[in-house]
VOFILUM-224892 format. One record per residue (C-alpha): residue number from 1; residue in three letters; x, y, z. Coordinates in nm, 4 decimals. Layout:
// residues N
<pt><k>NUM</k><r>Ala</r><x>X</x><y>Y</y><z>Z</z></pt>
...
***
This chain:
// residues 186
<pt><k>1</k><r>Met</r><x>-2.2110</x><y>-11.9735</y><z>-9.8091</z></pt>
<pt><k>2</k><r>Asp</r><x>-2.3290</x><y>-12.3410</y><z>-9.9087</z></pt>
<pt><k>3</k><r>Glu</r><x>-2.0040</x><y>-12.4870</y><z>-9.9390</z></pt>
<pt><k>4</k><r>Arg</r><x>-2.1221</x><y>-12.8068</y><z>-10.1262</z></pt>
<pt><k>5</k><r>Asn</r><x>-2.1508</x><y>-12.5607</y><z>-10.4123</z></pt>
<pt><k>6</k><r>Ala</r><x>-1.8472</x><y>-12.3564</y><z>-10.4023</z></pt>
<pt><k>7</k><r>Arg</r><x>-1.5290</x><y>-12.4001</y><z>-10.5778</z></pt>
<pt><k>8</k><r>Arg</r><x>-1.1723</x><y>-12.2874</y><z>-10.4268</z></pt>
<pt><k>9</k><r>Thr</r><x>-0.9554</x><y>-12.0493</y><z>-10.6288</z></pt>
<pt><k>10</k><r>Gly</r><x>-0.6030</x><y>-12.1565</y><z>-10.5137</z></pt>
<pt><k>11</k><r>Asp</r><x>-0.5650</x><y>-12.1184</y><z>-10.1470</z></pt>
<pt><k>12</k><r>Glu</r><x>-0.6786</x><y>-11.8181</y><z>-10.1265</z></pt>
<pt><k>13</k><r>Cys</r><x>-1.0670</x><y>-11.7827</y><z>-10.2177</z></pt>
<pt><k>14</k><r>Leu</r><x>-1.3627</x><y>-11.9798</y><z>-10.1749</z></pt>
<pt><k>15</k><r>Val</r><x>-1.6272</x><y>-11.8808</y><z>-10.4337</z></pt>
<pt><k>16</k><r>Ala</r><x>-1.9832</x><y>-11.9796</y><z>-10.4287</z></pt>
<pt><k>17</k><r>Gly</r><x>-2.0734</x><y>-11.8505</y><z>-10.7947</z></pt>
<pt><k>18</k><r>Val</r><x>-1.9518</x><y>-11.6485</y><z>-11.0919</z></pt>
<pt><k>19</k><r>Asp</r><x>-2.2575</x><y>-11.4689</y><z>-11.1226</z></pt>
<pt><k>20</k><r>Ala</r><x>-2.2777</x><y>-11.3376</y><z>-10.7701</z></pt>
<pt><k>21</k><r>Val</r><x>-1.9386</x><y>-11.2110</y><z>-10.6646</z></pt>
<pt><k>22</k><r>Thr</r><x>-2.0737</x><y>-11.0843</y><z>-10.3294</z></pt>
<pt><k>23</k><r>Asp</r><x>-2.0567</x><y>-11.4419</y><z>-10.2138</z></pt>
<pt><k>24</k><r>Val</r><x>-1.6517</x><y>-11.5077</y><z>-10.1512</z></pt>
<pt><k>25</k><r>Gln</r><x>-1.4613</x><y>-11.5698</y><z>-9.8872</z></pt>
<pt><k>26</k><r>Cys</r><x>-1.0506</x><y>-11.4454</y><z>-9.8912</z></pt>
<pt><k>27</k><r>Glu</r><x>-0.8441</x><y>-11.5457</y><z>-9.6424</z></pt>
<pt><k>28</k><r>Arg</r><x>-0.5313</x><y>-11.3636</y><z>-9.8033</z></pt>
<pt><k>29</k><r>Ala</r><x>-0.4871</x><y>-11.0177</y><z>-9.8573</z></pt>
<pt><k>30</k><r>Ala</r><x>-0.4591</x><y>-10.8784</y><z>-10.2154</z></pt>
<pt><k>31</k><r>Asp</r><x>-0.4185</x><y>-10.5670</y><z>-10.4189</z></pt>
<pt><k>32</k><r>Ile</r><x>-0.6521</x><y>-10.5071</y><z>-10.6523</z></pt>
<pt><k>33</k><r>Val</r><x>-0.6740</x><y>-10.2275</y><z>-10.9092</z></pt>
<pt><k>34</k><r>Leu</r><x>-1.0273</x><y>-10.1628</y><z>-11.0777</z></pt>
<pt><k>35</k><r>Val</r><x>-0.9732</x><y>-10.0322</y><z>-11.4550</z></pt>
<pt><k>36</k><r>Leu</r><x>-1.2642</x><y>-9.8648</y><z>-11.5802</z></pt>
<pt><k>37</k><r>Asp</r><x>-1.3462</x><y>-9.8131</y><z>-11.9298</z></pt>
<pt><k>38</k><r>Gln</r><x>-1.4916</x><y>-9.4736</y><z>-11.9425</z></pt>
<pt><k>39</k><r>Ser</r><x>-1.5057</x><y>-9.4165</y><z>-12.3256</z></pt>
<pt><k>40</k><r>Thr</r><x>-1.8152</x><y>-9.2930</y><z>-12.5040</z></pt>
<pt><k>41</k><r>Ser</r><x>-1.9240</x><y>-9.6465</y><z>-12.6454</z></pt>
<pt><k>42</k><r>Ile</r><x>-2.0114</x><y>-9.7572</y><z>-12.2997</z></pt>
<pt><k>43</k><r>Val</r><x>-2.3158</x><y>-9.5293</y><z>-12.2707</z></pt>
<pt><k>44</k><r>Ala</r><x>-2.3957</x><y>-9.4892</y><z>-12.6645</z></pt>
<pt><k>45</k><r>His</r><x>-2.7968</x><y>-9.5113</y><z>-12.6909</z></pt>
<pt><k>46</k><r>Asp</r><x>-2.8370</x><y>-9.5499</y><z>-12.3287</z></pt>
<pt><k>47</k><r>Pro</r><x>-2.9493</x><y>-9.1863</y><z>-12.2423</z></pt>
<pt><k>48</k><r>Asp</r><x>-2.9885</x><y>-9.2905</y><z>-11.8406</z></pt>
<pt><k>49</k><r>Tyr</r><x>-2.6289</x><y>-9.4312</y><z>-11.8682</z></pt>
<pt><k>50</k><r>Asp</r><x>-2.7553</x><y>-9.7237</y><z>-11.6880</z></pt>
<pt><k>51</k><r>Asn</r><x>-2.4899</x><y>-9.9192</y><z>-11.8702</z></pt>
<pt><k>52</k><r>Trp</r><x>-2.2036</x><y>-9.6791</y><z>-11.6372</z></pt>
<pt><k>53</k><r>Tyr</r><x>-2.4025</x><y>-9.6326</y><z>-11.3310</z></pt>
<pt><k>54</k><r>Val</r><x>-2.6056</x><y>-9.9590</y><z>-11.2848</z></pt>
<pt><k>55</k><r>His</r><x>-2.3741</x><y>-10.1881</y><z>-11.4545</z></pt>
<pt><k>56</k><r>Leu</r><x>-2.0192</x><y>-10.1205</y><z>-11.4898</z></pt>
<pt><k>57</k><r>Leu</r><x>-1.9978</x><y>-9.9551</y><z>-11.1262</z></pt>
<pt><k>58</k><r>Gly</r><x>-2.2461</x><y>-10.1725</y><z>-10.9999</z></pt>
<pt><k>59</k><r>Phe</r><x>-2.0249</x><y>-10.4863</y><z>-11.0557</z></pt>
<pt><k>60</k><r>Ala</r><x>-1.6817</x><y>-10.2693</y><z>-10.9577</z></pt>
<pt><k>61</k><r>Lys</r><x>-1.8852</x><y>-10.2203</y><z>-10.6217</z></pt>
<pt><k>62</k><r>Ser</r><x>-1.9656</x><y>-10.5959</y><z>-10.5726</z></pt>
<pt><k>63</k><r>Val</r><x>-1.6268</x><y>-10.7111</y><z>-10.6193</z></pt>
<pt><k>64</k><r>Ala</r><x>-1.4743</x><y>-10.4430</y><z>-10.4037</z></pt>
<pt><k>65</k><r>Gly</r><x>-1.7650</x><y>-10.4859</y><z>-10.1405</z></pt>
<pt><k>66</k><r>Ala</r><x>-1.6840</x><y>-10.8917</y><z>-10.1763</z></pt>
<pt><k>67</k><r>Phe</r><x>-1.3620</x><y>-10.8716</y><z>-9.9524</z></pt>
<pt><k>68</k><r>Pro</r><x>-1.2733</x><y>-10.7393</y><z>-9.6196</z></pt>
<pt><k>69</k><r>Ile</r><x>-1.0916</x><y>-10.4244</y><z>-9.6967</z></pt>
<pt><k>70</k><r>Gly</r><x>-0.7838</x><y>-10.2883</y><z>-9.4694</z></pt>
<pt><k>71</k><r>Arg</r><x>-0.3965</x><y>-10.2292</y><z>-9.4949</z></pt>
<pt><k>72</k><r>Glu</r><x>-0.3482</x><y>-10.5862</y><z>-9.3975</z></pt>
<pt><k>73</k><r>Lys</r><x>-0.6346</x><y>-10.7165</y><z>-9.5888</z></pt>
<pt><k>74</k><r>Thr</r><x>-0.7607</x><y>-10.6413</y><z>-9.9324</z></pt>
<pt><k>75</k><r>Gln</r><x>-0.6740</x><y>-10.2932</y><z>-10.0790</z></pt>
<pt><k>76</k><r>Val</r><x>-0.8655</x><y>-10.1881</y><z>-10.3823</z></pt>
<pt><k>77</k><r>Gly</r><x>-0.7525</x><y>-9.8857</y><z>-10.6195</z></pt>
<pt><k>78</k><r>Val</r><x>-0.9433</x><y>-9.7784</y><z>-10.9143</z></pt>
<pt><k>79</k><r>Met</r><x>-0.8745</x><y>-9.5868</y><z>-11.2530</z></pt>
<pt><k>80</k><r>Lys</r><x>-1.0668</x><y>-9.5103</y><z>-11.5440</z></pt>
<pt><k>81</k><r>Phe</r><x>-0.9508</x><y>-9.4717</y><z>-11.8914</z></pt>
<pt><k>82</k><r>Asn</r><x>-1.0467</x><y>-9.3646</y><z>-12.2222</z></pt>
<pt><k>83</k><r>Gln</r><x>-0.8006</x><y>-9.2172</y><z>-12.4708</z></pt>
<pt><k>84</k><r>Gly</r><x>-0.6357</x><y>-9.1390</y><z>-12.1855</z></pt>
<pt><k>85</k><r>Val</r><x>-0.6006</x><y>-9.2523</y><z>-11.7951</z></pt>
<pt><k>86</k><r>Asp</r><x>-0.7267</x><y>-9.1142</y><z>-11.4702</z></pt>
<pt><k>87</k><r>Thr</r><x>-0.6031</x><y>-9.2073</y><z>-11.1337</z></pt>
<pt><k>88</k><r>Val</r><x>-0.9463</x><y>-9.2261</y><z>-10.9303</z></pt>
<pt><k>89</k><r>Phe</r><x>-0.7616</x><y>-9.3383</y><z>-10.6163</z></pt>
<pt><k>90</k><r>His</r><x>-0.4735</x><y>-9.5681</y><z>-10.5011</z></pt>
<pt><k>91</k><r>Leu</r><x>-0.4682</x><y>-9.8869</y><z>-10.3225</z></pt>
<pt><k>92</k><r>Asp</r><x>-0.3938</x><y>-9.7355</y><z>-9.9903</z></pt>
<pt><k>93</k><r>Asp</r><x>-0.6512</x><y>-9.4593</y><z>-9.9825</z></pt>
<pt><k>94</k><r>Tyr</r><x>-0.9445</x><y>-9.6307</y><z>-9.8333</z></pt>
<pt><k>95</k><r>Gly</r><x>-0.9389</x><y>-9.8493</y><z>-9.5214</z></pt>
<pt><k>96</k><r>Asn</r><x>-1.2959</x><y>-9.9686</y><z>-9.4791</z></pt>
<pt><k>97</k><r>Arg</r><x>-1.5436</x><y>-10.1270</y><z>-9.7221</z></pt>
<pt><k>98</k><r>Glu</r><x>-1.8340</x><y>-9.8277</y><z>-9.6700</z></pt>
<pt><k>99</k><r>Ser</r><x>-1.6059</x><y>-9.5359</y><z>-9.7799</z></pt>
<pt><k>100</k><r>Leu</r><x>-1.4588</x><y>-9.7625</y><z>-10.0536</z></pt>
<pt><k>101</k><r>Leu</r><x>-1.8047</x><y>-9.8290</y><z>-10.1814</z></pt>
<pt><k>102</k><r>Gly</r><x>-1.9154</x><y>-9.4797</y><z>-10.1575</z></pt>
<pt><k>103</k><r>Ala</r><x>-1.5913</x><y>-9.3453</y><z>-10.3673</z></pt>
<pt><k>104</k><r>Ile</r><x>-1.6381</x><y>-9.5983</y><z>-10.6442</z></pt>
<pt><k>105</k><r>Gly</r><x>-2.0585</x><y>-9.5443</y><z>-10.6542</z></pt>
<pt><k>106</k><r>Ser</r><x>-1.9634</x><y>-9.1513</y><z>-10.7154</z></pt>
<pt><k>107</k><r>Leu</r><x>-1.7641</x><y>-9.1847</y><z>-11.0313</z></pt>
<pt><k>108</k><r>Asp</r><x>-1.8571</x><y>-9.0066</y><z>-11.3385</z></pt>
<pt><k>109</k><r>Ile</r><x>-1.8266</x><y>-9.1094</y><z>-11.6933</z></pt>
<pt><k>110</k><r>Gly</r><x>-1.5731</x><y>-8.8950</y><z>-11.8767</z></pt>
<pt><k>111</k><r>Gly</r><x>-1.6533</x><y>-9.0562</y><z>-12.2632</z></pt>
<pt><k>112</k><r>Gly</r><x>-1.3770</x><y>-9.0549</y><z>-12.5369</z></pt>
<pt><k>113</k><r>Asp</r><x>-1.1865</x><y>-9.3290</y><z>-12.7137</z></pt>
<pt><k>114</k><r>Thr</r><x>-1.0685</x><y>-9.6609</y><z>-12.5540</z></pt>
<pt><k>115</k><r>Asn</r><x>-0.6959</x><y>-9.7015</y><z>-12.4920</z></pt>
<pt><k>116</k><r>Ile</r><x>-0.6244</x><y>-10.0305</y><z>-12.3307</z></pt>
<pt><k>117</k><r>Ala</r><x>-0.2542</x><y>-10.0144</y><z>-12.3781</z></pt>
<pt><k>118</k><r>Gly</r><x>-0.2382</x><y>-9.7134</y><z>-12.1996</z></pt>
<pt><k>119</k><r>Ala</r><x>-0.4355</x><y>-9.8454</y><z>-11.9252</z></pt>
<pt><k>120</k><r>Leu</r><x>-0.2528</x><y>-10.1620</y><z>-11.8659</z></pt>
<pt><k>121</k><r>Arg</r><x>0.0609</x><y>-9.9619</y><z>-11.8676</z></pt>
<pt><k>122</k><r>His</r><x>-0.0403</x><y>-9.7207</y><z>-11.6105</z></pt>
<pt><k>123</k><r>Ala</r><x>-0.1546</x><y>-9.9875</y><z>-11.3358</z></pt>
<pt><k>124</k><r>Arg</r><x>0.1329</x><y>-10.1616</y><z>-11.4001</z></pt>
<pt><k>125</k><r>Glu</r><x>0.3791</x><y>-9.8639</y><z>-11.3416</z></pt>
<pt><k>126</k><r>Gln</r><x>0.1661</x><y>-9.6577</y><z>-11.1313</z></pt>
<pt><k>127</k><r>Met</r><x>-0.1170</x><y>-9.8139</y><z>-10.9723</z></pt>
<pt><k>128</k><r>Phe</r><x>0.0854</x><y>-10.1093</y><z>-10.8573</z></pt>
<pt><k>129</k><r>Ser</r><x>0.3636</x><y>-9.9078</y><z>-10.7293</z></pt>
<pt><k>130</k><r>Arg</r><x>0.4809</x><y>-9.9433</y><z>-10.3679</z></pt>
<pt><k>131</k><r>Phe</r><x>0.4723</x><y>-9.5654</y><z>-10.3395</z></pt>
<pt><k>132</k><r>Asn</r><x>0.1152</x><y>-9.5924</y><z>-10.4176</z></pt>
<pt><k>133</k><r>Gly</r><x>0.0239</x><y>-9.8507</y><z>-10.1782</z></pt>
<pt><k>134</k><r>Ala</r><x>0.1141</x><y>-10.1655</y><z>-10.3442</z></pt>
<pt><k>135</k><r>Arg</r><x>0.2444</x><y>-10.4371</y><z>-10.1073</z></pt>
<pt><k>136</k><r>Ser</r><x>0.5015</x><y>-10.7237</y><z>-10.2447</z></pt>
<pt><k>137</k><r>Asp</r><x>0.4043</x><y>-11.0043</y><z>-10.0330</z></pt>
<pt><k>138</k><r>Val</r><x>0.0397</x><y>-11.0096</y><z>-10.1603</z></pt>
<pt><k>139</k><r>Pro</r><x>-0.1302</x><y>-11.1331</y><z>-10.4953</z></pt>
<pt><k>140</k><r>Lys</r><x>-0.1936</x><y>-10.8262</y><z>-10.7283</z></pt>
<pt><k>141</k><r>Ile</r><x>-0.4853</x><y>-10.8560</y><z>-10.9373</z></pt>
<pt><k>142</k><r>Leu</r><x>-0.6041</x><y>-10.6262</y><z>-11.2211</z></pt>
<pt><k>143</k><r>Ile</r><x>-0.9945</x><y>-10.6423</y><z>-11.3241</z></pt>
<pt><k>144</k><r>Leu</r><x>-1.0394</x><y>-10.4595</y><z>-11.6496</z></pt>
<pt><k>145</k><r>Ile</r><x>-1.3814</x><y>-10.3677</y><z>-11.7129</z></pt>
<pt><k>146</k><r>Thr</r><x>-1.4485</x><y>-10.2834</y><z>-12.0682</z></pt>
<pt><k>147</k><r>Asp</r><x>-1.7267</x><y>-10.2797</y><z>-12.3895</z></pt>
<pt><k>148</k><r>Gly</r><x>-1.5204</x><y>-10.3240</y><z>-12.6769</z></pt>
<pt><k>149</k><r>Thr</r><x>-1.1866</x><y>-10.3052</y><z>-12.8709</z></pt>
<pt><k>150</k><r>Ala</r><x>-0.9321</x><y>-10.0587</y><z>-12.8076</z></pt>
<pt><k>151</k><r>Asn</r><x>-0.9233</x><y>-9.7834</y><z>-13.0966</z></pt>
<pt><k>152</k><r>Val</r><x>-0.6345</x><y>-9.5846</y><z>-12.9412</z></pt>
<pt><k>153</k><r>Glu</r><x>-0.2657</x><y>-9.7698</y><z>-12.9282</z></pt>
<pt><k>154</k><r>Glu</r><x>-0.4290</x><y>-10.0808</y><z>-13.0392</z></pt>
<pt><k>155</k><r>Ser</r><x>-0.1290</x><y>-10.2242</y><z>-13.1769</z></pt>
<pt><k>156</k><r>Asn</r><x>0.0033</x><y>-10.2076</y><z>-12.8501</z></pt>
<pt><k>157</k><r>Thr</r><x>-0.2518</x><y>-10.3787</y><z>-12.6277</z></pt>
<pt><k>158</k><r>Leu</r><x>-0.1200</x><y>-10.7331</y><z>-12.6376</z></pt>
<pt><k>159</k><r>Arg</r><x>0.2311</x><y>-10.6523</y><z>-12.5770</z></pt>
<pt><k>160</k><r>Glu</r><x>0.1203</x><y>-10.4396</y><z>-12.2662</z></pt>
<pt><k>161</k><r>Ala</r><x>-0.0852</x><y>-10.7221</y><z>-12.1524</z></pt>
<pt><k>162</k><r>Ala</r><x>0.1993</x><y>-10.9686</y><z>-12.1699</z></pt>
<pt><k>163</k><r>Leu</r><x>0.4530</x><y>-10.6990</y><z>-11.9990</z></pt>
<pt><k>164</k><r>Thr</r><x>0.1866</x><y>-10.6803</y><z>-11.7571</z></pt>
<pt><k>165</k><r>Lys</r><x>0.1508</x><y>-11.0639</y><z>-11.6854</z></pt>
<pt><k>166</k><r>Ala</r><x>0.5414</x><y>-11.0851</y><z>-11.6724</z></pt>
<pt><k>167</k><r>Thr</r><x>0.5317</x><y>-10.8431</y><z>-11.3838</z></pt>
<pt><k>168</k><r>Asn</r><x>0.3010</x><y>-11.1109</y><z>-11.1554</z></pt>
<pt><k>169</k><r>Ile</r><x>0.0003</x><y>-10.9059</y><z>-11.2343</z></pt>
<pt><k>170</k><r>Lys</r><x>-0.3047</x><y>-11.1460</y><z>-11.2747</z></pt>
<pt><k>171</k><r>Ile</r><x>-0.5522</x><y>-10.9856</y><z>-11.5283</z></pt>
<pt><k>172</k><r>Phe</r><x>-0.9229</x><y>-11.0267</y><z>-11.5394</z></pt>
<pt><k>173</k><r>Thr</r><x>-1.1112</x><y>-10.8955</y><z>-11.8059</z></pt>
<pt><k>174</k><r>Val</r><x>-1.5114</x><y>-10.8364</y><z>-11.7674</z></pt>
<pt><k>175</k><r>Gly</r><x>-1.7188</x><y>-10.7551</y><z>-12.0792</z></pt>
<pt><k>176</k><r>Val</r><x>-2.0020</x><y>-10.5323</y><z>-11.9668</z></pt>
<pt><k>177</k><r>Thr</r><x>-2.1838</x><y>-10.5710</y><z>-12.2950</z></pt>
<pt><k>178</k><r>Asp</r><x>-2.2259</x><y>-10.8463</y><z>-12.6079</z></pt>
<pt><k>179</k><r>Glu</r><x>-1.9690</x><y>-10.6252</y><z>-12.8047</z></pt>
<pt><k>180</k><r>Ala</r><x>-1.6660</x><y>-10.6965</y><z>-12.5718</z></pt>
<pt><k>181</k><r>Ser</r><x>-1.3965</x><y>-10.7897</y><z>-12.7774</z></pt>
<pt><k>182</k><r>Gly</r><x>-1.1735</x><y>-11.1086</y><z>-12.7560</z></pt>
<pt><k>183</k><r>Glu</r><x>-0.8548</x><y>-10.8620</y><z>-12.8072</z></pt>
<pt><k>184</k><r>Ala</r><x>-0.9234</x><y>-10.7359</y><z>-12.4653</z></pt>
<pt><k>185</k><r>Ser</r><x>-0.9268</x><y>-11.0952</y><z>-12.2955</z></pt>
<pt><k>186</k><r>Lys</r><x>-0.5863</x><y>-11.2041</y><z>-12.4124</z></pt>
***
């Protein structure tokens, strides 16, 4: 990594570029939950489903692959959402990078509507629970990957985001198309 062109994110990580998540060095452990929008709009007008398999899952794998994985290191959990929520795996289910990336790469898309409020609530109450592998002494990071505006429980999205942030979970929203709404990033 060329540290002359890198920037520090607090005292945890050295990031070489925002476009390439693969060049990250993190000295501290973290619990990261990837929240993947699997609504129908992700693949609308995309007969090969490249937006899901190449772009969305590719980004998720690049994030997960950028960190050392293990119980004493970074743990990654994954959930998918549409009008409902599907826990794919918990934070403590994978202890090495290879098996974690294989699990992410094998995910299918379910289709449906977009319930960001329900996804945030589930991540906060279930995914970041100590019963599901969350640790109290490490940063908690939620990465929401979506393509658009909520159309289920839309009036609860900002409230659920505020409740999630109030529990010291840092939320990062990533738009996978130019259709991503500013609402999701608040």
